[in-house]
N, C-alpha and C positions, 0 to 999 in steps of 0.2 A: 365758111359764114362770117362775114364781117358784123362784127356787134357795136353800136355806136348805144354806149353806156351814160354819156354826159353832153350836156349842150354842145352843139358841134356846128361849123360851118363848114363844108365841102367843096372844093371847087375844082372842076376840071379834071375827077380821078375816072378810072375803069374799074368797075367791079366784075369779074367773069369768073362764069362756074364751067367746070367741062363737064361735068355731070348732071346733064338735065333732067333726069329722072332721080335725083338725090332728095332725101327725105329735109333738105334745109333750103331757105330760102339766100339767095347769092347775097343779101343783106337786112340786116335787122337790127330796129331802131327802138332798144328797149324802154320800159316803163319810165317814165320823170326824165325822161332825156325830149330835147327839140332840136331836129337836125335841118337844116338848109342843106341841101344839095344844089348845086349852081354849076351848067354844064357837065354835067356827069354822064357817064356811058354804063348801063348796067345791058350786062347779055349774058346768054348762055348757048351752049350747044344745042340746036334742034334735034327735039324729042317729043314723043306725046305727053309726060308726064303735066301732073298739073299743080306743081308747089310753085308759090308767086315767089316773082325775083325779089321782091322787096316785103317785108313784115312790119307791119307798126302794131307795137303790142299794148293793150288797153293801158291811157295813161300817157303815154309818147305820142310826140306832133313831130311832123315834117310838110315842108315844104320844096319842091322841087321846081326850078327853074331852068327853062331850056336842056331836060334832059332827055337822053336818047335809052328807049327799052327795045333790047333785041333777041329773040328768040323765046317760045315756048313756055306755054304756063300765063297764069294771071300776072298781071304788073305788080299792081300793091294787094294786099291782104293785112286791111284795116281792120283791126280783131276789136276793136272796141263800136267801130261803125259808124264813129261820130264823123261826118265826112267834113266840116268845117277845122277838124284834127289834123285834114292829110288835104294838101294843097299842092294843083300841078297846075304850070305856067307856064304856056310856050314849049310844050314838051312834045316828041312823036315817040311813037310805037309802030315796030314792025315783024310780023311773024307773033303775036302773044294772041293770049284769050281777053284780050282791053287792060282798063286803068284799073277796074274794082269800085270800091265806094271811097272815092275821092270828091273833093271838088275841083273842077276844070275848067279853066281860064283859056282858050285857044290853043287846045292843043290837037294836035293831029294824030 
């Protein structure tokens, strides 16, 4: 798991988990951090698992712009549940269980 523990802007990176049914998300944004992901790819091997690709801790914020999510599980686990704290803009998901509790604008 890649842990984002401070404010960050991440552009063009790929985050990958080989074990799709592992108990941890591919990426986690920690409490107090604000992360902006632009043109990133989040993927995991296809499998049944229900573990989300990205976990946003209560008190964290994240914006995803033009990101791609591929393979099993929910895209975002927004632990705090406040959809204004997690924004998805022009993103794409394939073979997932949906985006989760987020504000979604122009994503497929």
